[in-house]
N, C-alpha and C positions, 0 to 999 in steps of 0.2 A: 263616415258611412252615411248613406242616403236614406232618409226616412221614406216610408211608404213603399219602397221598392225591395223586393226580396233579394237578399244576397246569397249566392249559392256557395256553400262551404262543402267541398268534396271530400276532404280527408283530414286526418290529424295534423298533417304538415300545414294545410291552409288555415286551420283552426289556430295553430301556434303563431302564424304570421299576423293574422288578424287581431289576435289577443295582444301581441307585442305593439302593434300599431295603436291599438286602443289605449293601452296603459301608458305609452310614452307620450301620446299627443293630448290625451284628455282625462288624465288622472284627476279626480275630484280634489284630493288632498294628498299631501306627501309626494314622494318622487320615486319612480321605478327606474331601474337600470339593470344591465346584464352583470351578473357576478363573475362572468368570464370562465366558468367551470361547468362543463356537462349541462348547459342549458339552464343553470340556476339564475334565479332573478333576486334582485336586492331591492327592498322597500325601505325607504328612509322617511321618518316622520319625527319632527321636533329634535333632530339630531341623533335619533336612535335608528340603527340599521338592523333589519332582520332579513335573513336569506330564506327563500322558498324554492322548492323543486317542483315545478309544474307537471302535472299528469293530464295529458290532453285526451279527452274522450268525447266522441261525437254525440253520445247520449249518456245521461247519468240517471240511474233509477234509485229508489229507496234502498233496495238490497245492496247496491254498490257502496253507498256511503256508510252502511252499517258494518262493513268489513272492519275487523280489528286492526288491520294494517294502518288505517288513517289515524288511529288514536294512540298508537304505541309511541314511546319517546323516541324521536329521531331528529337528526339535524342533517341537512336543513329541513325545515317543516314541509311536509307535502301539501300541495295546493291542487285541488281538483278544478280543472278548467274545461268547460263545455260550452256548446253553442248557446243554449238557453236553459236556465235553471227553472224547474217548476216550483211553485211555492211550497209545496209539500217537501220537496227535496231540500230546500233552503231551510225550512223549519227543522228538519231532521238534523241537518248540519249544525245548526245553532244549538240543538239540544245535546249533540254529541261532541261539540267543540271542534268540528271538522272544517277546515278552511276551504272556501270554494269561490268561484268566479265564473262569469259568462261574458259573451260579447256585447250584451246590452249595457254592460257597465255594472251589473249587479255583482256585489262582492261582499263576502263575509270573511273577515280575518280575525282570528283569536289566538294570540300567543301571549307569552308572559310580558311582552313589551308593547304589543299592538292590539287595539280594539277598533275594528272598522266594520260598519254595516251600511253599504250603499245599496239603494233600491234599483238603480239602473234606469234605462229608458225603454218602456214597453213598446214604443212606436217603432223601434228597430226590428226588422223582420229578416229571418234567414230561412234558407231551405237547405236540407241535408239529405243524403241518401236514405237515412233512417225514416224520413217522412215518406219516402217511396216504397219502403219495404212491404207496406200492406197491399200495394198494387201488384206485387210480384211474389207474394207469399202463397205457398201451396199451389192449388190449381189455378189461382188467379193469373199466374205467369203464362197460362195457355194462350191468353189474348195476345200478348206480346209476340209469342211464337207464331201464331197464325197470321198476324198482320205482317210480320217480318218475312214469312214464307210466301206471302202473296202480296207484295208491297204496292202494286199498281192497281190492284182490284178494287172496284167500288163495292162497298158493303152496306148492309142495313142490319139493324139489331137482330131480327130473327135469324138471318144467315150466320152472324157471329155466334149467336146461342147454339145453333146446330153444329157449327164447326168446332166450338170449344167444349161443348157439353155442360157449360156452366148454366146456372139458373138465369132466367131473364132479368131478374133484379140485380144480380151481380154484374151482368154484362152492362146494364144501364149505368151502374155506379162506376165501373171502370172506364167506360167510354166518356162519361162525364169528366172523370179525372184526367184522361188522356187529352181530351179537348182543352182543358184548363192548362195543361203543360204544352199545348200547341203541337203535340205529336201527330194529331189527326185533324182533318178539316171536315166539319159537318155542314154540308150544303143545305140539307133540309134537316128537319128534326130527327129523321130515322136514317138518313143516308150519310156515309162518311167514307173517307179514304186516308191512308197513311201519307203524311207530307214530310215527316222528319224521322226517317228510319235510323239515322245515325244518333240523333238525340235520344230516342227511345232505347237503343241498344246500350248507349253509354250509361244511362240511369239504371237500366236493368243490371248492368255490370256492378255499378256502385252498390246498389241495393243487395246484390248477392254477397258482396264482400262484407257489407255492414251486418248482414243477418248471420254470418258465420263466426262472428267474434263476440265474446262476452268476457267480463272480468271475474276473476276468482282469486282467492289467496290460497297459497300452498305451503304446507309445513316442510321446510328443508333443514338440514343440520345447522345452518347459520340462523335459523329463525324463520319468521314468516316472510313470504315473498309474494309480490303481486304479479299475476301472469294473465295473459289473454288466452282463452281456450276456444276451441272450435264450438260454435253453437248449432243453430238449425242448419242442416245441409240439405241439398237437393238430392242426395243419394247416400246409401250405405256402401261401404267398401270392404272387399275381401281380396286378399293376395294369395296367389298360388305359384308354384314353380313346376316346370316340366322341361326337360331337355328336348331339343329337336328343332326342326325347321319351323319358323313362325307361321308360314303358310299352312302347314299340316295342323299345327295347333289351332289356328283360326278356323279351319274347315271343320275340325272336330267339335270346337265349341258352337259353331253355328248349327251343326247337325243336332247337337245334344240339347242346346238351350233355345233353339228356334229363332225368335225375333231379337236380333242383337244389333248394336250400332257402335262402331268404333269412334272414339273421341279422344280428347287431349292430344299428346304427341302423335299417337297412331292415327287419329283422324286427320290431323294436320299434315302428316307425311303422305298419307294417301291422296289428300286433296292437292298437294303440291307435286304429285307425280313421282314421289320417291319410294313408293311401295310401303310394305309393312315395316314397323320398327321391331327391334329385338324384344323390347318390352311392350306387350299388348295391353292396351286399356280400352274397355269396352262397356257399354251399357247392356244389361240383360234383365229379363223379368224376374230372375231368381239366381241364387247361388248353386254351385255344384253340391249335390248330395254326397255323403261319405262313399256310398257304393259307386257313384259315378266317378269320383275322383280315383278310386281304385281301378276302375275299368279303363279309364283314360290315361292313367299314369301320372296324376296330379298330386302334389303335396301342398298342404297349407304352408304359407311362408310369411315373413315380415315384409313391411313396405319396401325396405331397402333391398331385400334379396329376391323377392318375387318377380318373375318375368311375365306374370299374367295378373292383371288388376281388373276385377269385375266390380262394376258399379250398378247397384240395384237402385233405380230411380224411385223417388218418393211418389212420383206420378208416372205411371206407365204410358200415359198419353204421348210422351215424348219419344217413345220407341217408334212411333209411326212417322216421325218427321226426319227426313234425310234423303239420301240418294245412294246409289250403288256406284262404286269406283273400282275398276278392274275386278269386278265380281265380288267385291267386298262392301257390306253396308256400312255406311258412315253417317254420323248425326248431321243435322243441318249445320251449315257454317257458324251460325250464330251461337249455337250450343257449344260447339268446339271452342269458339272464342271465349265464352264465359268459363268453360272448364279450365282453359289455359290462363285466363286473367285472374282467377281466384286462387292461384297457386303462386307463391312468391317467386320461385325459381323459373316460371314460364311466362311471367307478365310481359316481358319484352318480346317474347315469341308471339304472344297473343296480339299486341299491337302491330307487329310486323305482318301477321296473317291478315289482320283487319285492313291493313293498307294495300295488300295484294289486290291487283286489278281483277283477279278471278273470284274475290270473296263474294259470297252471296249468290247472286244471279244477275242476269241481264236486267230483269225487272227491278232488282235491288239498286243497281246503278241508276236507272232512270229515276227512282224514287229519291235518291240522294240529290240528283240534279234538280228535281222539282222542289225539294224542301230543305236542302242543306244537310250538311253532315253532322250537325249537332255539336255538342261540347267535345273538344278534344283534350286529352290528358295534358295538364300543364306541368311544367318542371319548376318546382319551388325549392329553395334551398332548405336544408334541415335546420330546425330551430327547437331548442329545448328537448325534453324527454318525451319522444313521441312514439 
């Protein structure tokens, strides 16, 4: 790994690959090898071998290492692997006897046969989607949407403040961050334009995925189980069911809820000229009230059975961003892409949509030619328990 240059780690698969490269090339003492079963690792020191099962997490917090899961008797030993361990997290791991490691080489192992405490190399630097989460959290993501909606426009700070509704200080902070990531070019102190729309959208996607996952332990009949659950989301969801023509249902919803925007598969289908889907997914400023459901013939339903999915956005600002297609309001393409990319079942469809020549707008294509398409998703082999 190169010192001084930040290495981008996009997901848990890449984390696993880099960790494997680190321990097999530069293990300070002992020898690491693959145990050959479900991603297990074997560590040998002075003729004694110990098996570990790595759990790769992009970020690890104090609350994560305090889960009882890590301390219960189990074989192979669980090993928390992350990009960079904070000193407080390492101290807590040592206090609780939890094994942990990161990509700088910092490692703490404590078993009946192994005692290892390596400090790692603090000069190694990494960048993860988690670091970008603050730039896209809550209302801050308005700036990304405004720039992507108007990708060739010349901006200044007051215009961006007016377009986003953010405070002047927050706009300055975000523009400074965007400039550091080379998503925008600042010609003068206050003037700027978007130069890497693709890179900005890729990191926004990664930050959305990172923000929606967190760790928790759950009690099941077999005992404790470690699971990932949805964390902060950009919307709340309710599902409904109603028989009938999707066009009639869409018109009724638009009349009753006012400002709506179709997204996910419905938005994609409209943009691709395929019309409405049988299951409608849309943003709306509110959910249907009980009386409205009765009047319109809607029933509450589960995610699996409902043919109408209403997403109430955490920030109604995004209801103003989009276009009309065949008389139906759809979200801007970048929002449809994010909504597809953050669902496992539609991630491939999201990337296909993004590669479509009609994605975004003519101005978006000009911006990509000027500044490049940014990071593209890479295909890495599976490694370990990810």
